[in-house]
N, C-alpha and C positions, 0 to 999 in steps of 0.2 A: 625471536621477539615477539610479544604479543602486542596486537595493534589495539589501538585505543579508538579507532573509528567505528562509528555506528555503522550497523548492517540494516539498510532500509529497503522495505519491502515495496514495490510499486505494482500497481496493474488494476483492472477491473475489478468492480465487486463482483463478489463470488469466485475468485481468483485464489484463494485459500491463504490470503496474506495473514491472517488472524492466527489460524492453525499452523501454518508452516514457521511463522515467527515465533510462538511459543516454544515449538519443538527446538528450533535453532537455539533459541535464548537458552533453554535447558541444556543442549549439547555442549554450546560454548560458554555456558556459565555467565551470560551476560543478561543484564536486566531487561525484560520486556515491555514494550510499550505501544499499546494499541491507541492509535489518536483518536478514532471514534468512541472508543471507550471513556477515554481522559475528556472528550467533551460531553459527553452523556453525564459524566459523574459532576464535572462543573457544573453544568446547567441543570443537572437533577430532572432532565427528560430525555426520553429516548430520540434518535435523531429525527424520526419522522415526526415527533411532536413538535421539535423545535423547527423545523421546515414549515409546519402547519400554523402555527403559533406566529413564530419571529421572521419566518421567509428564508431563502435559500441566502440572500446576501448577508444576513446576520449571521447563519451558519458559517458561510466562508470565511468570512472575518474571525471568528472564534476560532475556526480549523487553522486558519494560517498563524494566528498568534500562539497558540497550544503547539502546533507543530513546529515552530520556529523556535520556542523556547526548549523543547526537547532535542531538536537537532542541533542547538548550541551545546548541550550537554555531550560526554563521550560513553564509549563502551556499552551501547546499547544496542538492541534489536527493535526496530520501529517498524510498525506495519501502518502506512498511511492509507488514508480514505481513497476511493477509488477516485476522486478528483484532486486530491492533494497535491499530486506530482504537476498538475496542470498549471498550478498557481506557479509564476515566474520567481517569487520570492521563495517559495518553500524550495523550488528545483535548485536554485542558485545556493542556498544553504547545504543541500544535500551533495552538492557537486564539491562543495569547500570540505565539510566535516564527516562525510560518509561514503560508502560503498552502496551503489544503489542497484538493485535486483528487480527486473520486471518479470513477474509470473506471467508468462503470456501462453494463453489456452486457444484454441478454435473457437471461432465465433460461435458455431452452434453448441459448443459445450457451456459455454457461458451463457448463451440465452436460454439455454435448457434449465441451468442453475438458477437464474435471477428472474424470469418472465413472471410476472403476476406476484412477485414479492411484496408484501405492503411493507416491509421495514424498509425497502429501498426507495426513498421520496423521488429521486432524480427519474427513476424508469417508471413509477407508477401508472402514468398516463400514456406511456408509450407501447406501441405494438411491436411484434417481433423485428420488422423492418426499420424502424427507428431506432431501436435498440442495437442493431447492427451498424447502422450510420454512427451512432455514438461510439461504439467501440472501434469502428476505423478511424474517426476523428481522434478519439484519445491515444489509440496506438501510435501515431506519429509522434504525440509527447513521450510515451512511454517508452518508445525506441531510443530516448535520448539517456535512458538508464546505463549505468556503467557495464551491466551487463544484461543480456536476455536469457531466460532460462525457458527453452521450449519445452512445456509441461505435458502435452498431449499423451505422451506415450510413457510416462514416468509415473512410479508411486511417489507417495509423499516422501518415503526415506530417501529415494533416489534424488529427489529434487532438492532435500537438505543436503544430501552429499554433495551436490554440484556446487550450491552456494558455499557451503564451508570450505570445499576444494579451491573455487576460485578465491574466497576470501585469503585462504592461507596462501595461496600463490602470490596475491597481491601483496600482503604483508611481507612476505620474504623477500620481495624485490625492493622494498623500502629500509 
């Protein structure tokens, strides 16, 4: 039996949600949705520009609206932005219509990937300690995902296999 549920990837910026999402969607022949890309397409601006010109609150409202729209559909692989799953409305919709997977990485790996990245406005003015605090704070919420994938010692193909295996197991129970 083929599942119509969405597969939703959550986690910190730099955790590989977009890359893994694209690869899973090809493997499972499902449509891939990158929420940040959709926001940029609709707003015709990069995320960093939206933050600068319209502010984080406007961005979060737009992100929520677009996320809820796509989460209402079925049979997709969706990559949420790093702050998307923190939003209670988005999280509730994920629980209702999707299987969520937290791509969990060691703090030091994430910090190495994102520190100083100008395309990531949330951490632009943060030092490494502040980024670590943000990771720890968000991890409490990410941990509410249906599945946690510990990615530290896995290749991208192993991450994809873990997600597709868990997805298949869940679908065979239904």
